[in-house]
C-alpha positions in Angstrom: 100.7 96.7 149.3 97.8 97.0 146.9 97.6 100.8 147.5 100.1 103.6 147.3 101.4 105.1 150.6 99.8 108.4 151.5 102.2 111.3 150.9 102.8 111.9 154.6 103.5 108.2 155.1 106.0 108.2 152.3 107.6 111.4 153.6 107.9 109.9 157.1 109.5 106.7 155.7 111.9 108.6 153.5 112.9 110.9 156.4 113.6 107.9 158.6 115.7 106.2 156.0 117.7 109.3 155.2 118.3 110.2 158.9 120.6 107.2 159.2 122.5 107.8 155.9 125.9 109.6 155.9 124.8 112.3 153.4 127.2 115.3 153.2 125.4 117.3 150.5 122.8 119.5 152.3 120.8 119.7 149.1 120.3 115.9 148.8 117.6 115.4 151.4 115.3 118.1 150.2 115.8 116.7 146.7 114.4 113.4 147.7 111.4 115.0 149.2 110.9 117.2 146.1 111.1 114.0 144.0 108.3 112.5 146.1 106.2 115.7 145.9 106.6 115.8 142.1 105.3 112.2 141.9 102.3 112.9 144.2 101.4 116.0 142.2 101.3 114.1 138.9 99.2 111.3 140.4 96.2 113.5 140.4 93.4 112.1 138.1 93.0 115.5 136.4 96.5 115.3 134.9 95.3 114.3 131.4 98.2 115.7 129.4 99.7 112.3 128.3 99.2 108.6 128.2 99.9 108.0 131.9 97.4 105.4 133.1 96.0 105.1 136.6 97.1 101.8 137.9 94.7 98.9 138.4 94.1 98.0 142.0 96.6 95.2 142.5 99.4 96.6 140.3 101.7 97.6 143.2 101.4 94.1 144.7 102.2 92.7 141.3 105.2 94.9 141.0 106.5 93.7 144.4 106.0 90.1 143.4 107.9 90.8 140.2 110.7 92.4 142.1 110.9 89.4 144.4 110.8 86.9 141.6 114.1 87.3 139.7 113.4 84.5 137.2 114.8 84.9 133.6 112.4 83.3 131.2 115.1 82.7 128.7 115.7 79.8 131.1 112.0 79.0 131.4 112.6 75.4 132.5 113.8 76.7 135.9 110.6 78.8 136.5 107.5 76.7 135.7 105.2 78.8 137.9 106.3 82.0 136.4 106.0 80.5 132.9 102.5 79.4 133.7 101.5 83.0 134.8 103.0 84.3 131.6 101.2 81.8 129.4 97.9 82.5 131.1 98.1 86.2 130.5 99.5 85.9 127.0 96.8 83.5 126.0 94.1 85.9 127.1 95.7 88.7 125.0 96.1 86.3 122.0 92.4 85.4 122.2 91.3 89.0 122.5 93.1 89.8 119.2 92.8 86.5 117.5 96.5 85.9 117.1 98.3 82.5 117.5 101.7 83.7 118.5 103.1 86.4 120.7 105.5 87.5 123.4 105.7 90.3 126.0 108.0 93.2 125.3 109.1 96.5 126.7 107.0 98.8 124.5 105.6 99.9 121.2 109.1 100.8 119.8 110.2 97.2 120.3 107.0 95.9 118.7 107.3 98.1 115.6 110.9 97.1 115.2 110.0 93.4 115.7 107.3 93.6 113.0 109.4 95.2 110.4 112.3 92.9 111.1 110.0 89.9 110.5 108.6 91.6 107.4 112.0 92.2 105.9 113.3 88.7 106.6 110.2 86.9 105.3 109.5 89.0 102.3 108.7 87.3 99.1 109.2 90.4 97.0 112.3 92.5 96.5 111.4 95.7 98.1 112.7 97.9 101.0 109.8 100.3 101.0 107.6 100.7 104.1 104.4 102.7 103.9 102.9 104.4 106.9 100.8 107.5 107.4 102.0 110.9 108.4 100.4 110.2 111.8 102.5 107.1 112.5 104.4 106.8 115.7 108.0 108.1 115.5 109.3 104.6 116.4 108.4 103.4 112.9 111.0 105.9 111.5 113.6 104.5 114.0 112.8 100.9 113.1 113.2 101.6 109.3 116.6 103.3 109.9 117.9 100.4 112.0 116.7 97.8 109.5 117.9 99.6 106.3 114.3 100.0 105.1 113.0 103.1 103.3 110.0 104.7 105.0 107.6 106.6 102.7 104.8 108.6 104.3 101.2 108.5 103.1 98.9 111.5 103.5 96.1 111.5 106.1 92.5 112.5 105.8 90.8 115.2 107.9 90.3 112.7 110.7 94.1 111.9 111.0 93.7 108.4 109.3 95.7 107.1 106.5 94.3 108.1 103.1 93.5 104.8 101.3 93.5 106.2 97.8 96.9 107.8 98.3 98.2 104.4 99.7 96.8 102.6 96.7 98.4 105.0 94.3 101.8 104.6 96.1 101.6 100.8 96.0 100.9 100.9 92.2 104.0 102.9 91.7 106.2 100.7 94.0 105.1 97.7 96.0 106.2 97.8 99.6 107.6 95.1 101.9 105.3 96.3 104.6 102.4 98.6 105.5 102.1 100.0 109.0 98.7 101.1 110.2 97.9 102.8 113.5 95.0 102.1 115.9 95.1 105.2 118.2 97.3 107.9 116.7 99.3 109.9 119.2 97.7 113.1 118.2 93.9 112.5 118.4 93.7 108.7 118.9 92.4 108.0 115.4 92.1 104.5 114.0 93.3 103.8 110.4 90.7 101.9 108.2 91.8 98.3 108.4 89.6 96.5 105.8 90.4 98.5 102.7 94.1 98.6 103.6 94.1 94.8 104.2 92.7 94.4 100.6 95.6 96.5 99.3 98.2 94.5 101.3 96.7 91.2 100.0 97.0 92.5 96.4 100.6 93.4 96.7 101.6 90.5 99.0 103.2 92.6 101.7 103.3 92.4 105.5 100.5 94.3 107.3 101.3 95.5 110.8 99.0 97.3 113.2 100.5 99.6 115.8 97.8 99.4 118.4 99.9 100.6 121.3 97.2 103.0 122.5 94.0 102.0 120.7 94.3 98.2 121.2 92.1 98.4 124.4 89.2 99.6 122.3 89.6 96.6 119.9 89.6 94.2 122.9 86.1 95.1 124.0 83.5 92.3 123.5 81.3 94.6 121.5 84.1 95.2 119.1 84.7 91.5 118.4 83.4 91.8 114.9 86.8 93.5 114.4 88.4 90.1 114.8 87.4 89.3 111.3 89.5 92.3 110.1 92.3 91.6 112.6 92.6 88.1 111.1 94.1 89.7 108.0 97.0 91.3 109.9 100.5 89.8 110.0 101.3 91.4 113.3 100.0 93.7 116.0 101.6 95.6 119.0 99.7 96.7 122.1 100.8 98.5 125.3 98.7 97.6 128.4 100.9 100.2 130.2 99.3 102.9 128.1 95.6 102.0 128.1 95.1 99.0 130.3 96.1 100.5 133.6 99.4 98.7 134.0 102.9 99.9 135.2 105.7 100.2 132.7 107.0 98.1 131.0 104.1 96.0 129.9 103.7 95.5 126.2 102.8 92.6 123.9 103.7 91.7 120.3 101.3 89.4 118.5 101.7 87.7 115.1 100.4 85.1 112.7 104.0 84.0 112.2 106.3 82.3 114.7 109.6 84.1 115.0 112.4 82.0 113.6 114.9 80.4 116.0 118.3 81.8 116.1 121.7 80.1 116.7 121.8 77.9 119.7 123.8 79.3 122.6 126.0 77.2 124.8 124.3 78.2 128.1 120.6 77.8 127.2 118.6 74.5 126.8 116.8 75.8 123.8 117.7 78.4 121.2 116.2 81.8 121.7 113.7 82.9 119.0 114.4 85.9 116.8 112.8 88.6 118.8 113.9 92.1 119.8 113.2 91.4 123.5 116.2 89.7 125.2 116.3 88.6 128.8 113.0 89.2 130.6 111.0 88.1 133.6 108.1 88.9 135.7 108.4 92.6 135.3 106.7 92.5 131.9 103.5 90.8 132.8 103.0 89.8 136.5 101.0 92.9 137.5 98.7 92.3 134.6 98.4 88.6 135.5 97.5 89.4 139.1 94.9 92.0 138.3 93.4 89.6 135.7 93.2 86.7 138.2 91.8 88.8 141.0 89.5 91.2 139.1 88.6 89.2 136.0 88.7 90.4 132.4 85.3 92.1 132.7 86.9 94.7 135.1 89.2 95.8 132.3 86.4 96.1 129.8 84.2 98.1 132.2 87.0 100.5 133.0 87.9 100.9 129.4 84.3 101.7 128.5 84.2 104.2 131.4 87.2 106.2 130.2 86.0 106.2 126.6 82.6 107.4 127.8 84.3 110.3 129.7 86.3 111.2 126.6 83.1 111.4 124.5 81.4 113.4 127.3 84.3 115.8 127.4 84.1 116.3 123.6 80.3 116.8 123.9 80.8 119.5 126.6 83.3 121.3 124.4 80.9 121.2 121.5 78.2 122.9 123.5 80.6 125.9 123.7 81.0 126.0 120.0 84.6 124.8 120.3 86.2 123.0 117.4 86.9 119.5 118.6 88.7 116.4 117.4 87.9 113.0 118.9 89.5 109.9 117.3 87.4 107.5 119.4 90.0 105.8 121.5 90.2 108.3 124.4 92.1 111.4 123.2 90.3 114.7 122.6 91.8 117.8 121.0 90.3 121.2 120.8 91.1 124.7 119.5 91.2 127.5 122.1 93.2 130.5 123.0 94.3 132.2 126.2 97.0 132.1 128.8 94.8 130.0 131.1 95.1 127.0 128.7 98.9 127.4 128.6 98.9 127.4 132.4 97.0 124.0 132.4 99.7 122.7 130.1 102.4 123.7 132.6 100.4 121.9 135.3 100.1 118.7 133.3 96.3 118.9 132.9 96.5 119.4 129.2 99.2 119.0 126.5 99.7 121.0 123.3 99.7 119.6 119.8 99.3 120.8 116.2 96.6 119.8 113.7 96.8 121.2 110.2 99.3 123.8 111.3 97.0 124.9 114.1 97.9 124.8 117.7 95.4 122.8 119.8 95.1 121.5 123.3 95.0 117.8 124.0 93.3 115.7 126.8 94.2 112.0 127.2 91.7 109.8 129.0 94.2 107.1 130.1 92.9 106.9 133.7 89.6 105.4 134.5 89.2 107.9 137.3 89.5 111.0 135.1 86.1 112.7 135.2 85.0 114.6 132.1 83.0 117.2 134.1 85.9 117.8 136.5 88.3 118.3 133.6 85.9 120.6 131.8 85.4 122.8 134.8 89.2 123.2 135.1 89.2 125.0 131.7 89.3 128.8 131.7 85.8 130.4 132.0 86.6 132.5 128.9 86.0 129.3 126.9 
């Protein structure tokens, strides 16, 4: 169970299952096979349109173990082995980012909501303003609306990073309750400058959150450990292993320097649940990551992360040799300006995606899979390039 079934094996199994089902709709059986064909088509390693990671080798087995283990860790006393696996995996992530507290969650949207919830409830200043860059993830907007906070957007520089001088000016005019930075913007994978913004957050005594849903894998690398000095100035951080650490969804983690407050005791739990967005959860959030970490070791994740980042850089270099305008934020996303129906065809096929930079339509390649080859992807581009 550590590998996917081949397409013909899955088709045979599906046909055998459906043969014994009383299905009246003649369109139903072909639909199941079409669904399988769609999945197989998008599994190709040259499908670089979006943040769809190739799974680590033992992820499918981890998913099966998670499906078999129905433990709910809101009642952790009943599942000591599962709790131990969770603690092992969570402690690794906490050590990578230098954070004392954390919990697994369902994704970056939950993490951004969690951070701003904590920021609002622990604020020492009377403010409802949140500053984030124009390149922030849309979930920051949602979180502010839910929490009754006022989001104000800060301009970005030519590299899609928050403009520090504009942020400083905004804070002088009105101090915020929180500042949200991004490590790995959705457009080009840019990383906001942490140190100067941390200085600003300290001056205005506001919460500093880093949305590292995509770019967190870069910050985890041992050679980036000097960044821990800057990460130590964060109040919270969110990271999605299902985006850039080769894990199935959902697998996300929220890390913080502040322990979420306990909420009202319930009549059916031994201990009160903490104030976090994530409710009932179990093995599905972390067991695949745990299994791969135990079998392969942490160095495997670092090596594969380096590999996909190297391929992204190589792809950008190949484009530059053709005098193509290129944007590379450094975390595995490359955008480039080009024209022609052939590029639009690649978008339809899922090889590339479209985006807009400074009102200009560009094409976007996301190196989420450690098996995506820069040269193969480059050769797929129209020769008119």
